[in-house]
C-alpha positions as CSV (number, residue, x, y, z in Angstrom):
1,M,-1.5,-5.3,-0.9
2,A,-0.7,-8.4,1.2
3,N,2.1,-8.3,3.7
4,I,4.2,-11.0,2.1
5,C,7.9,-11.0,1.2
6,Q,8.3,-11.6,-2.6
7,V,11.7,-13.3,-2.2
8,S,11.4,-15.4,1.0
9,G,7.6,-15.7,1.3
10,K,7.5,-14.5,4.9
11,K,4.0,-13.5,6.0
12,A,2.1,-12.6,9.2
13,N,2.3,-14.8,12.3
14,N,-0.6,-15.5,14.6
15,A,0.1,-14.9,18.3
16,K,-1.7,-14.3,21.6
17,N,-1.5,-11.0,23.5
18,I,-1.5,-12.1,27.2
19,R,-2.3,-9.3,29.6
20,H,-1.1,-9.6,33.2
21,R,-4.0,-9.4,35.7
22,H,-3.2,-7.5,38.9
23,S,-6.3,-8.7,40.8
24,A,-7.2,-11.9,42.7
25,W,-5.3,-15.1,41.9
26,K,-8.5,-17.0,40.8
27,F,-9.0,-15.0,37.7
28,R,-7.1,-16.0,34.5
29,A,-5.3,-13.4,32.4
30,P,-7.2,-12.6,29.2
31,K,-5.7,-13.7,25.9
32,K,-6.5,-12.0,22.7
33,Q,-5.5,-12.9,19.1
34,K,-3.0,-10.7,17.4
35,T,-0.9,-10.8,14.2
36,Q,2.8,-10.1,14.1
37,L,3.5,-8.5,10.7
38,P,6.9,-8.9,9.0
39,N,9.2,-5.9,8.6
40,L,8.8,-5.2,4.9
41,H,10.5,-2.6,2.7
42,V,10.0,-1.7,-1.0
43,V,13.3,-2.0,-2.9
44,R,14.1,-1.0,-6.5
45,L,16.4,-3.4,-8.2
46,K,18.1,-2.7,-11.6
47,T,17.9,-5.5,-14.1
48,P,18.7,-5.8,-17.8
49,H,15.0,-5.6,-18.5
50,G,14.5,-2.4,-16.4
51,I,13.8,-1.5,-12.8
52,V,11.9,-3.9,-10.7
53,R,10.2,-3.0,-7.4
54,L,10.3,-5.8,-4.8
55,T,8.6,-5.9,-1.4
56,I,11.1,-7.8,0.8
57,S,11.7,-8.4,4.5
58,T,14.7,-6.8,6.2
59,S,16.2,-10.2,7.0
60,T,16.2,-11.0,3.3
61,L,17.6,-7.6,2.6
62,K,20.6,-8.4,4.9
63,S,21.2,-11.9,3.4
64,A,24.3,-12.8,1.4
65,E,22.2,-14.1,-1.4
66,F,20.4,-10.8,-2.0
67,A,23.7,-8.9,-1.7
68,A,25.2,-11.1,-4.4
69,V,22.2,-10.3,-6.7
70,V,22.4,-6.6,-6.0
71,S,26.1,-6.3,-6.6
72,G,25.9,-8.2,-9.9
73,I,27.7,-11.4,-8.9
74,R,24.7,-13.5,-9.5
75,P,21.9,-13.0,-12.0
76,V,18.4,-12.0,-10.8
77,P,16.3,-15.2,-10.3
78,K,13.3,-15.3,-12.7
79,A,10.9,-16.0,-9.8
80,W,11.7,-12.5,-8.4
81,L,10.8,-10.9,-11.7
82,K,7.2,-12.3,-11.8
83,K,4.3,-10.3,-10.5
84,P,3.3,-11.5,-7.1
85,T,0.0,-13.4,-6.9
86,Y,-0.1,-14.0,-3.2
87,G,-1.8,-17.3,-3.6
88,I,-5.3,-15.9,-4.5
């Protein structure tokens, strides 16, 4: 399963891992590629159609929009109820 938030669309970020070199000044520090994965959690959400499992990031979990949907103030958006395709 891809590491993508189903609500906000957050995905992995490309970064460089720069290691400090403790030797002579003329050598450059090596840089390696790394990926920073989002902090994802699986959440079960009750809807009128049944229980839906969503993989969402923690920043989305803390948002006011998600809290309004969970508490029943706003209806669940139809985009959240679709099966994720992950752009494949």
